C-alpha positions in Angstrom: 50.4 -73.8 -112.0 53.1 -75.8 -113.7 52.9 -79.5 -113.9 54.9 -81.0 -111.0 56.1 -77.6 -109.7 54.6 -78.0 -106.2 56.2 -81.4 -105.7 59.6 -79.7 -106.4 58.9 -76.5 -104.6 61.9 -74.3 -104.3 62.8 -71.5 -101.8 63.8 -68.7 -104.0 65.3 -65.3 -103.0 64.6 -62.7 -105.7 67.3 -60.0 -105.5 66.0 -56.8 -107.0 65.9 -53.0 -106.6 69.5 -52.0 -105.6 71.2 -48.6 -105.8 72.0 -48.3 -109.5 70.6 -45.9 -111.9 68.3 -48.7 -113.1 66.7 -49.2 -109.7 63.1 -48.5 -111.0 63.4 -51.0 -113.9 64.8 -53.6 -111.5 61.9 -53.2 -109.1 59.5 -53.9 -112.0 61.6 -56.9 -113.1 61.8 -58.3 -109.6 58.2 -57.9 -108.9 57.2 -59.7 -112.1 59.7 -62.5 -111.5 58.5 -63.0 -107.9 54.8 -63.1 -109.0 55.7 -65.6 -111.8 57.6 -67.9 -109.5 54.8 -67.8 -106.9 52.3 -68.8 -109.6 54.4 -71.9 -110.2 54.1 -72.8 -106.6 57.4 -71.8 -105.2 58.2 -70.1 -101.9 59.5 -66.6 -102.9 61.3 -64.0 -100.8 61.8 -60.7 -102.7 64.8 -58.8 -101.3 65.6 -55.2 -102.1 69.4 -55.2 -102.0 70.8 -51.9 -100.8 74.4 -50.9 -100.1 76.0 -53.7 -102.2 75.8 -56.2 -99.4 73.9 -59.5 -99.1 73.3 -59.4 -95.3 69.6 -60.1 -95.9 70.5 -63.6 -97.0 72.1 -64.4 -93.6 69.1 -65.9 -92.0 67.2 -67.2 -95.0 67.2 -70.8 -96.2 67.1 -70.5 -99.9 67.7 -73.0 -102.7 68.8 -70.3 -105.1 69.0 -66.5 -105.7 67.1 -65.2 -108.8 69.1 -62.1 -109.8 66.8 -59.3 -111.0 69.3 -56.5 -110.3 70.0 -54.3 -113.3 73.1 -52.2 -113.7 76.3 -52.1 -111.7 76.6 -54.6 -108.8 73.8 -56.7 -110.3 75.1 -57.3 -113.8 78.9 -56.8 -113.5 79.9 -59.9 -111.6 80.0 -58.4 -108.1 76.8 -59.9 -106.7 77.6 -63.2 -108.5 81.0 -63.3 -106.7 79.4 -62.7 -103.3 76.8 -65.4 -103.9 79.5 -67.9 -104.9 81.4 -67.1 -101.7 78.2 -67.9 -99.8 77.7 -71.1 -101.8 74.3 -70.0 -103.1 73.4 -71.0 -106.6 72.1 -68.1 -108.7 70.5 -67.5 -112.0 72.2 -66.1 -115.1 75.8 -65.7 -116.1 78.8 -66.3 -113.9 81.3 -63.8 -112.5 83.6 -63.3 -115.6 80.8 -63.5 -118.2 78.9 -60.8 -116.3 81.9 -58.6 -116.0 82.7 -58.9 -119.7 79.1 -58.2 -120.9 78.8 -55.1 -118.6 82.1 -53.7 -119.9 81.2 -52.8 -123.5 84.8 -52.4 -124.8 85.9 -55.7 -123.3 82.9 -57.5 -124.8 83.6 -56.0 -128.2 87.2 -57.2 -128.0 85.8 -60.7 -127.4 83.4 -60.4 -130.4 86.4 -59.3 -132.6 88.4 -62.4 -131.5 85.4 -64.6 -132.3 84.9 -63.0 -135.7 81.5 -61.5 -134.8 80.8 -58.2 -136.6 80.4 -55.3 -134.2 80.4 -51.5 -135.1 83.9 -49.9 -135.2 84.8 -48.1 -131.9 87.4 -46.4 -129.9 87.7 -46.1 -126.1 88.6 -42.9 -124.3 89.6 -42.4 -120.7 88.5 -39.5 -118.5 92.1 -38.4 -118.3 92.5 -38.1 -122.1 93.4 -34.8 -123.6 91.1 -32.7 -125.7 93.3 -33.3 -128.8 93.1 -37.1 -128.3 89.3 -36.9 -127.9 89.0 -34.8 -131.0 91.1 -37.1 -133.1 89.1 -40.2 -131.8 85.7 -38.8 -132.6 86.7 -37.5 -136.0 88.4 -40.9 -136.7 85.2 -42.8 -136.1 83.1 -40.5 -138.3 79.6 -39.2 -137.9 77.0 -40.0 -136.9 78.3 -41.8 -133.9 77.1 -43.0 -130.5 79.0 -42.0 -127.4 78.2 -44.1 -124.3 79.7 -45.0 -120.9 81.7 -48.2 -120.9 79.7 -49.7 -118.1 76.1 -48.5 -117.9 72.8 -50.0 -119.1 69.4 -48.8 -120.2 71.0 -46.2 -122.6 71.9 -44.1 -119.5 74.4 -41.4 -120.5 74.2 -42.2 -124.2 74.5 -39.4 -126.9 73.9 -39.6 -130.6 76.5 -37.2 -132.0 76.5 -35.7 -135.5 79.3 -33.2 -134.9 82.5 -32.7 -132.9 80.8 -30.4 -130.4 78.0 -32.9 -129.8 80.5 -35.7 -129.4 82.7 -33.7 -126.9 79.6 -32.9 -124.9 78.6 -36.5 -124.9 82.0 -37.5 -123.6 81.5 -35.1 -120.6 78.2 -36.8 -119.9 79.9 -40.2 -120.0 82.7 -39.2 -117.7 80.2 -38.0 -115.1 79.1 -41.7 -114.9 82.2 -43.7 -115.8 85.9 -43.3 -116.1 85.8 -44.7 -119.7 83.7 -43.9 -122.7 83.0 -45.9 -125.9 82.7 -43.9 -129.1 81.1 -46.2 -131.7 80.1 -45.8 -135.3 76.3 -45.5 -135.7 75.4 -48.3 -138.1 72.2 -47.4 -139.9 69.7 -50.3 -140.2 67.1 -52.3 -138.4 67.3 -52.8 -134.7 66.9 -56.5 -133.7 67.2 -58.3 -130.4 67.5 -62.0 -129.8 67.0 -63.7 -126.4 69.0 -66.8 -125.7 67.4 -69.3 -123.3 69.8 -72.1 -122.3 71.5 -73.0 -125.6 68.7 -71.9 -127.9 67.9 -68.5 -129.5 64.3 -67.3 -129.0 62.4 -65.8 -131.9 63.9 -62.6 -133.3 62.3 -59.3 -132.4 62.5 -56.1 -134.5 62.1 -52.9 -132.6 60.3 -50.2 -134.5 60.5 -46.7 -132.9 60.8 -43.0 -133.7 64.2 -41.4 -133.3 67.7 -42.4 -134.2 68.3 -44.9 -131.3 66.4 -47.2 -128.9 66.7 -44.7 -126.0 65.1 -44.7 -122.6 61.9 -43.1 -123.9 61.6 -45.7 -126.6 62.4 -48.5 -124.1 60.1 -47.5 -121.2 57.3 -45.2 -122.5 54.2 -47.2 -123.2 53.2 -47.5 -126.9 56.3 -45.8 -128.3 58.1 -48.9 -129.6 56.5 -51.7 -131.6 57.8 -55.3 -131.2 57.6 -57.1 -134.5 57.8 -60.9 -134.0 58.9 -62.4 -136.4 60.3 -59.6 -138.5 60.2 -59.8 -142.3 63.8 -60.8 -143.1 65.3 -62.0 -146.4 65.8 -65.8 -146.7 68.9 -66.9 -144.8 69.3 -63.6 -142.9 67.2 -64.7 -139.9 69.4 -67.8 -139.5 72.5 -65.6 -139.7 71.0 -63.2 -137.0 70.2 -66.1 -134.7 73.6 -67.7 -135.2 75.3 -64.3 -134.5 73.4 -63.8 -131.3 74.2 -67.3 -130.0 77.9 -66.8 -131.0 78.0 -63.5 -129.0 76.4 -65.2 -126.0 79.0 -68.0 -126.2 81.9 -65.6 -126.8 81.4 -64.0 -123.4 80.7 -67.4 -121.7 77.1 -66.5 -120.8 74.5 -69.0 -119.5 70.8 -69.5 -118.7 69.4 -66.3 -120.3 70.7 -63.3 -122.2 69.5 -60.8 -124.7 71.7 -59.9 -127.6 71.1 -56.5 -129.2 71.9 -56.1 -132.9 71.7 -53.8 -135.9 71.0 -55.3 -139.3 72.8 -53.0 -141.6 71.3 -51.8 -144.9 73.3 -54.5 -146.7 71.8 -57.2 -144.3 75.0 -57.7 -142.2 74.0 -58.4 -138.5 76.2 -56.3 -136.2 76.2 -57.2 -132.5 75.9 -54.1 -130.2 76.0 -55.7 -126.8 74.8 -58.6 -124.7 72.6 -58.0 -121.7 73.0 -60.8 -119.1 70.0 -59.7 -116.9 67.4 -58.6 -119.4 64.2 -57.0 -118.2 61.5 -59.6 -117.2 58.3 -57.7 -117.0 55.3 -58.8 -119.0 56.1 -56.2 -121.7 59.9 -56.8 -121.7 61.6 -58.1 -124.8 62.8 -61.5 -123.6 59.4 -62.5 -122.2 57.8 -61.3 -125.4 60.1 -63.5 -127.5 59.5 -66.5 -125.2 55.7 -66.0 -125.5 56.1 -66.1 -129.3 57.8 -69.5 -128.7 54.9 -70.7 -126.5 56.7 -70.0 -123.2 54.7 -67.8 -120.8 56.5 -65.7 -118.1 56.0 -68.2 -115.2 57.4 -71.1 -117.2 60.3 -68.9 -118.4 61.2 -67.8 -114.9 61.0 -71.4 -113.6 63.2 -72.7 -116.4 65.9 -70.2 -115.5 65.6 -71.1 -111.8 65.8 -74.8 -112.5 69.0 -74.3 -114.5 70.6 -72.6 -111.5 69.6 -75.4 -109.1 70.8 -78.0 -111.6 74.3 -76.4 -111.5 74.4 -77.0 -107.7 73.8 -80.7 -108.2 76.5 -80.9 -110.9 79.2 -78.8 -109.3 78.5 -78.8 -105.6 79.1 -75.0 -106.0 82.8 -74.8 -105.5 83.6 -71.1 -105.9 86.2 -71.3 -108.6 85.3 -68.1 -110.4 84.2 -67.9 -113.9 86.0 -70.7 -115.7 83.9 -73.5 -114.4 80.6 -71.6 -115.1 81.6 -70.5 -118.6 81.5 -74.2 -119.7 78.0 -74.8 -118.6 76.3 -74.0 -121.8 78.8 -75.9 -123.9 78.5 -79.3 -122.3 
């Protein structure tokens, strides 16, 4: 049990589960977070949030909500907005940063403005004509990745090496989302960097079979190896950490995020996306990186929770939307 944690015991509602395609992963994250916070001496109420409503919070006295909901509603700013309306502090990024990070094309536009390298891309709408789709996929070149604009956990993602594969991938995307992102597949080493507060955690290299870090590589036991720290040329590690922190800040994120990157064959770090509610099970990437920095999961979860409570003290939780929250990590 953490030093002094019982004296400052918090009532924490862990929001998890939900109705998105990432429900199973969210149940695992929420269960791990709840157990970790209990270990630190806090009073924890896990709440399986269904139907995109927060009625379960009506009769609960809680100091904060720990958001462990993956996918739409959890990561896209909707649950954050509802919690602000209720005046309940919550973990993680605010409304606008969450929306931006979940919307891959919007995030990539922010990266471009901030001068952060990200693979070339084009966005297609479900109402686009076949000629327009054909021109877009040919223009990006092969191999390419076709993915829904607003999904996580590589749901609906296709690696395409030809026009027919890309067109089929677009149909898969449009069954899930009204927009699709067609992105150049940059060959190189897959890296991920967790950001805790204002500090990058140790870099992890993901070593796995297959062309991309897909659902099988993510969730099947023993398929992917986490290399911490990876063997990187002098100066490259610093550039990777700086790029990850820049991406976190470009979207206005706070508390915790995970920045997924590709280190190209010429050692240029390209940011793929920022995950504002990374998985938090014992084998997840961010807890692995934290452990390498000497921070076990219970301490990691408590640190995130304390940051949320600290905002209530500083701001008195006036629901002003994202602008106020986006400044938190720059003060």
